[in-house]
C-alpha positions as CSV (number, residue, x, y, z in Angstrom):
1,M,-28.7,41.3,5.4
2,R,-28.7,39.5,2.6
3,N,-27.5,36.6,4.3
4,T,-30.9,37.0,6.3
5,Y,-33.1,37.1,3.5
6,W,-32.0,33.5,1.9
7,L,-32.1,32.0,5.2
8,S,-35.8,33.4,5.5
9,V,-36.6,32.6,1.9
10,V,-35.0,28.7,2.8
11,V,-37.0,28.4,6.1
12,F,-40.1,29.8,4.4
13,I,-40.1,27.0,1.6
14,S,-39.3,24.5,3.9
15,V,-42.2,24.7,6.2
16,L,-44.3,25.2,3.1
17,S,-43.1,21.7,2.0
18,C,-43.2,20.3,5.4
19,K,-47.1,21.6,5.5
20,S,-47.7,20.4,1.9
21,N,-46.5,16.9,2.9
22,S,-48.3,16.8,6.2
23,E,-51.4,17.8,4.4
24,E,-50.8,15.1,1.7
25,K,-50.4,12.4,4.2
26,N,-53.7,13.6,5.9
27,S,-55.2,13.7,2.4
28,E,-54.5,9.8,2.3
29,E,-55.3,9.1,5.6
30,K,-59.0,10.8,4.4
31,I,-59.4,9.1,1.5
32,Q,-58.3,5.4,2.8
33,K,-60.8,6.2,6.0
34,E,-63.6,7.2,3.2
35,Q,-62.8,4.1,1.0
36,K,-62.8,1.5,4.1
37,T,-65.5,-0.8,2.7
38,S,-65.9,-3.3,5.7
39,F,-65.6,-3.3,9.7
40,R,-64.4,-6.3,11.7
41,I,-65.9,-6.5,15.3
42,A,-64.3,-9.6,17.2
43,L,-66.0,-10.5,20.9
44,G,-66.2,-12.7,23.8
45,S,-67.0,-13.5,27.5
46,C,-66.3,-15.6,30.3
47,N,-62.7,-15.2,30.9
48,R,-61.2,-16.2,33.8
49,Q,-58.3,-13.9,34.3
50,D,-56.6,-16.7,36.4
51,K,-56.0,-19.1,33.0
52,P,-54.2,-18.9,30.5
53,Q,-54.1,-15.7,28.5
54,D,-52.1,-16.4,25.4
55,Y,-55.3,-16.9,23.2
56,W,-55.5,-12.8,22.8
57,S,-52.4,-13.5,20.1
58,V,-55.0,-16.0,18.3
59,I,-57.9,-13.4,18.1
60,Q,-54.9,-10.1,17.6
61,K,-54.4,-12.2,13.9
62,D,-57.7,-11.4,13.4
63,S,-57.2,-7.9,12.8
64,A,-60.1,-6.2,14.5
65,D,-61.5,-2.9,14.4
66,I,-62.8,-3.4,17.9
67,F,-63.3,-5.7,20.5
68,I,-66.4,-5.9,22.6
69,W,-66.7,-7.8,26.1
70,G,-69.5,-9.6,26.5
71,G,-69.4,-10.0,30.7
72,D,-68.1,-12.3,33.3
73,N,-64.9,-10.3,31.7
74,I,-63.1,-11.6,35.1
75,Y,-63.9,-13.9,37.8
76,A,-64.5,-12.0,41.0
77,D,-67.4,-13.5,43.1
78,T,-66.3,-11.2,46.2
79,P,-67.6,-8.7,48.6
80,D,-63.9,-7.6,48.7
81,M,-63.5,-4.6,46.6
82,E,-59.6,-4.4,46.8
83,L,-59.6,-8.3,45.6
84,M,-61.8,-7.1,43.1
85,E,-59.4,-4.8,42.0
86,S,-56.4,-7.1,42.0
87,M,-57.9,-9.4,40.0
88,Y,-58.8,-6.6,37.5
89,Q,-55.3,-5.6,37.2
90,T,-54.5,-9.1,36.9
91,Q,-56.5,-9.0,33.5
92,K,-55.6,-5.7,32.6
93,T,-51.5,-5.9,33.1
94,N,-51.6,-9.3,31.3
95,E,-49.0,-9.2,28.3
96,H,-51.3,-10.8,25.8
97,Y,-54.3,-8.7,26.8
98,T,-52.1,-5.9,26.8
99,A,-50.6,-6.6,23.3
100,F,-53.9,-7.4,21.8
101,V,-55.3,-4.0,23.1
102,S,-52.8,-2.1,21.5
103,S,-52.9,-3.5,18.5
104,L,-56.7,-2.3,18.0
105,P,-57.6,0.7,16.1
106,N,-60.7,1.8,18.8
107,A,-60.9,0.9,22.6
108,P,-62.2,-2.2,23.9
109,I,-65.6,-1.8,24.8
110,G,-68.7,-3.8,26.8
111,V,-70.4,-4.9,29.4
112,W,-70.8,-6.6,32.5
113,D,-72.5,-9.9,33.9
114,D,-72.9,-11.6,37.4
115,H,-69.3,-12.7,38.1
116,D,-67.6,-9.4,37.5
117,Y,-70.5,-7.8,39.2
118,G,-69.3,-9.5,42.1
119,K,-71.9,-12.5,42.8
120,N,-73.3,-15.3,40.7
121,D,-76.9,-14.4,38.8
122,A,-77.3,-11.5,41.4
123,G,-79.8,-8.6,40.2
124,K,-80.4,-5.1,42.0
125,E,-79.6,-6.7,45.6
126,W,-76.5,-6.7,45.5
127,E,-74.9,-4.4,48.0
128,Y,-71.8,-3.7,46.3
129,R,-72.9,-2.7,42.9
130,D,-71.6,1.0,42.9
131,E,-68.3,0.0,44.4
132,A,-68.0,-2.9,41.8
133,K,-69.4,-0.3,38.8
134,K,-66.5,1.9,39.9
135,L,-64.0,-0.7,39.3
136,Y,-65.8,-1.7,35.8
137,M,-65.2,1.9,34.8
138,D,-61.5,1.6,35.6
139,F,-60.7,-1.2,34.0
140,L,-62.5,-0.2,30.5
141,D,-60.9,3.2,30.8
142,I,-64.2,4.9,31.5
143,D,-62.9,8.3,33.4
144,S,-65.4,10.4,35.9
145,T,-66.7,12.8,33.0
146,H,-68.8,9.9,31.7
147,A,-72.5,10.2,32.0
148,M,-72.3,6.6,33.4
149,A,-70.5,7.8,36.4
150,S,-73.4,10.1,37.3
151,R,-75.8,7.7,36.7
152,G,-76.8,4.7,38.3
153,G,-75.8,1.3,36.2
154,T,-73.5,1.2,33.2
155,Y,-75.1,1.4,30.0
156,Q,-74.0,3.1,27.6
157,S,-74.1,3.8,23.6
158,K,-71.1,4.9,21.4
159,V,-70.7,5.2,17.4
160,I,-68.1,4.3,15.4
161,E,-67.7,6.5,12.0
162,V,-65.9,4.7,8.7
163,G,-65.9,7.1,6.1
164,D,-69.5,7.9,5.6
165,K,-71.0,4.7,7.7
166,R,-72.0,5.3,11.4
167,I,-71.9,2.1,13.5
168,K,-73.8,2.5,17.0
169,F,-73.3,0.1,19.8
170,Y,-75.7,-0.1,22.8
171,L,-74.0,-1.3,26.1
172,L,-76.9,-2.6,28.2
173,D,-76.6,-3.3,31.9
174,T,-79.2,-6.6,32.6
175,R,-77.5,-6.3,36.5
176,Y,-78.1,-3.4,38.0
177,F,-81.7,-2.6,37.6
178,R,-82.7,-6.4,37.3
179,E,-85.6,-7.5,39.5
180,G,-84.7,-11.2,42.0
181,L,-85.0,-14.3,39.5
182,I,-88.0,-16.9,40.5
183,D,-86.9,-20.5,41.2
184,A,-88.4,-23.1,38.9
185,E,-90.8,-25.5,40.6
186,N,-89.3,-27.8,37.5
187,S,-86.2,-29.4,38.7
188,D,-84.9,-29.7,35.3
189,K,-84.4,-25.9,35.4
190,R,-83.0,-23.0,37.5
191,Y,-85.2,-20.3,37.1
192,Q,-89.2,-19.6,35.9
193,P,-90.1,-16.6,34.1
194,H,-91.8,-13.8,36.0
195,T,-95.8,-13.1,35.2
196,S,-95.8,-10.0,36.9
197,K,-95.2,-7.0,34.3
198,D,-94.0,-4.8,37.1
199,S,-91.2,-6.5,37.4
200,T,-88.1,-5.8,35.2
201,L,-84.8,-6.6,33.7
202,L,-83.6,-3.1,33.1
203,G,-85.2,-0.6,34.9
204,K,-87.2,2.2,34.2
205,E,-84.6,4.3,33.9
206,Q,-82.6,2.4,31.2
207,W,-85.5,1.9,29.4
208,D,-86.4,5.5,29.2
209,W,-82.8,5.9,28.2
210,L,-82.9,3.4,25.3
211,E,-85.9,4.6,23.6
212,Q,-84.2,8.4,23.1
213,E,-81.2,6.3,21.8
214,F,-83.3,4.2,19.4
215,K,-85.5,7.1,18.8
216,T,-82.9,9.1,17.5
217,S,-80.6,6.9,15.7
218,D,-79.4,7.7,12.5
219,S,-76.7,5.0,12.3
220,H,-76.6,2.3,9.2
221,Y,-76.1,-0.3,11.9
222,N,-77.4,-1.0,15.2
223,I,-75.2,-3.6,17.5
224,I,-77.3,-4.3,20.8
225,V,-75.1,-5.9,23.2
226,S,-76.7,-7.6,26.3
227,S,-74.5,-9.9,28.6
228,I,-77.1,-12.8,28.8
229,Q,-79.2,-14.3,26.0
230,F,-82.2,-12.5,24.3
231,L,-83.6,-14.8,22.0
232,S,-82.9,-18.6,23.7
233,S,-84.9,-19.4,27.1
234,E,-85.8,-22.4,27.2
235,H,-83.0,-23.8,28.8
236,G,-84.2,-22.3,32.3
237,F,-81.1,-20.6,33.0
238,E,-81.0,-16.4,33.3
239,S,-82.1,-15.4,30.2
240,W,-84.3,-12.4,28.9
241,G,-86.8,-15.0,28.6
242,N,-87.0,-14.5,32.5
243,F,-88.8,-11.2,31.5
244,P,-90.8,-12.2,28.9
245,H,-92.6,-9.0,29.1
246,E,-89.2,-7.2,28.3
247,V,-88.6,-9.0,25.2
248,E,-91.7,-8.4,24.3
249,K,-91.2,-4.3,24.8
250,M,-87.6,-4.4,23.0
251,Q,-89.1,-5.8,20.0
252,N,-92.1,-3.8,19.8
253,L,-89.2,-0.7,20.2
254,L,-87.1,-2.1,17.4
255,E,-90.3,-2.3,15.1
256,E,-91.6,1.1,16.0
257,Y,-88.5,3.2,15.5
258,E,-87.6,0.8,12.3
259,L,-83.5,1.2,13.3
260,N,-81.1,0.0,10.3
261,N,-79.4,-3.4,10.7
262,I,-80.2,-4.6,14.0
263,L,-77.4,-7.7,15.5
264,I,-77.6,-8.6,18.9
265,L,-74.7,-9.4,20.7
266,S,-74.6,-12.0,24.2
267,G,-72.7,-14.0,26.4
268,D,-72.8,-15.7,29.7
269,R,-73.8,-19.3,28.5
270,H,-70.0,-20.9,28.2
271,I,-71.3,-22.1,24.9
272,S,-71.7,-20.0,21.3
273,E,-74.5,-20.5,19.2
274,F,-76.5,-18.6,16.6
275,S,-80.3,-17.7,17.4
276,Q,-82.4,-16.0,14.8
277,K,-86.5,-15.4,14.9
278,N,-88.5,-13.4,12.1
279,S,-89.7,-10.2,13.1
280,E,-92.8,-7.6,11.8
281,G,-91.0,-5.0,9.9
282,M,-88.0,-6.6,9.5
283,N,-87.1,-8.2,5.9
284,Y,-84.0,-10.3,7.6
285,P,-84.5,-12.3,10.9
286,L,-83.7,-10.7,14.5
287,T,-80.6,-12.4,15.3
288,D,-78.4,-13.1,18.6
289,F,-75.2,-13.9,18.3
290,T,-74.0,-15.1,21.8
291,S,-70.1,-16.0,22.2
292,S,-68.7,-17.4,25.2
293,G,-66.5,-18.7,27.0
294,L,-62.8,-17.7,26.4
295,T,-61.2,-19.4,28.9
296,H,-63.6,-22.4,29.6
297,S,-66.6,-24.1,28.1
298,Y,-69.7,-26.3,28.9
299,S,-67.8,-29.3,28.2
300,S,-70.3,-31.3,29.7
301,Y,-72.9,-29.9,27.4
302,D,-75.2,-32.5,26.2
303,G,-78.1,-30.6,24.5
304,E,-80.8,-28.2,25.6
305,P,-83.8,-26.4,23.2
306,N,-84.0,-23.3,21.7
307,S,-86.8,-23.0,19.1
308,Y,-84.6,-20.0,17.8
309,R,-81.5,-21.9,17.0
310,V,-79.3,-21.6,13.7
311,G,-76.7,-24.5,13.3
312,E,-75.6,-25.9,16.4
313,V,-74.0,-25.6,19.9
314,V,-70.3,-25.2,20.5
315,A,-69.0,-26.3,23.4
316,E,-65.8,-25.8,23.2
317,T,-63.7,-22.4,24.4
318,S,-64.3,-19.9,21.4
319,Y,-64.9,-16.4,20.6
320,G,-66.4,-14.4,17.6
321,T,-65.9,-11.9,14.6
322,V,-68.6,-10.0,12.8
323,D,-67.4,-8.3,9.6
324,L,-69.6,-5.8,8.7
325,N,-69.7,-5.5,4.6
326,F,-70.8,-2.1,3.3
327,E,-70.6,-2.9,-0.1
328,T,-72.9,-6.0,0.2
329,Q,-75.1,-5.1,2.8
330,Q,-73.9,-8.5,4.4
331,A,-72.8,-9.5,7.9
332,E,-70.5,-12.6,8.2
333,L,-71.0,-14.2,11.7
334,N,-67.8,-16.8,12.4
335,I,-67.6,-18.6,16.0
336,K,-64.0,-19.6,16.0
337,S,-61.9,-21.6,18.3
338,T,-59.4,-20.0,20.7
339,E,-56.9,-22.6,20.1
340,D,-55.9,-21.8,16.6
341,G,-58.4,-19.5,15.3
342,R,-60.4,-22.0,13.3
343,V,-63.7,-21.5,11.9
344,L,-66.1,-23.3,14.0
345,Q,-69.4,-22.4,12.5
346,N,-70.6,-19.7,10.5
347,L,-73.3,-17.4,9.4
348,R,-74.3,-15.1,6.8
349,L,-77.2,-12.4,7.4
350,D,-78.4,-10.5,4.8
351,F,-79.2,-6.9,5.8
352,Q,-81.7,-4.5,4.1
353,E,-80.6,-2.2,1.8
């Protein structure tokens, strides 16, 4: 009986010790999380799954908190969904990519564009859009319980909390609801803008959702991800500029709901660049950071107009990083080489207090 008593005491003390150690560890982790004063985003687009993928080890050295796919995550211009699925598997199981993903504190998020949608420059007319959507969801491990599964398109939002800061990502679908494009009369360009305000890029369903997301956002940082460029449009390829009334609608909503610290991320072009526009109601310029491409670039690039461009065009393979500094209220934007991680161009954005 006495031995049993002392055994109980030892066990009780041991349990208390383990509990104390566990609580102490959890407390330390909580303090570290609360003391974190920055958040790093890595981003990129235009990735051919059949090209070398060792560049992921270069991006991994940046120790990003999250990676954002900016579209054309694979190149699968095909109506054959089994073939598309195998292409996604090639990418998802690549040893360099899996090592990179496993190093991230947060799972990758992103948007799709035409080549992982299934057809070059396609919009709502693409007959395999729902089949392609399912494969896209599988690639990013979005299961059937997610709101995306029960509605059209792939748009969604995600909030990440870092200490007392909230970073909200708005991941837009510029394919599923988009009207057909108008071929340009000018032979130097591919497309020309719609003149009818009935034409749409995002579609009513997605616009209604986005306005509600803006209206209810209390996040400290608001990151809008679009597969195609928002500000640059003079080049005549795909861009928001092909739907000028949709550009105006977005700008009006941003001004109406006065979101904190807005940044737009885009891809598609096989070049990387920064674009900025002064906007009413914002004491810092609206910035569109285009990061493209990861495995191939517009190597024959010889210039194109962009009245909003800041700096120069980077026409070599690259990826991007965005460092959000909570103490200085600044964002450090870097275009980096996929070869060795060198900074090819840099932009500092001073947000509002």
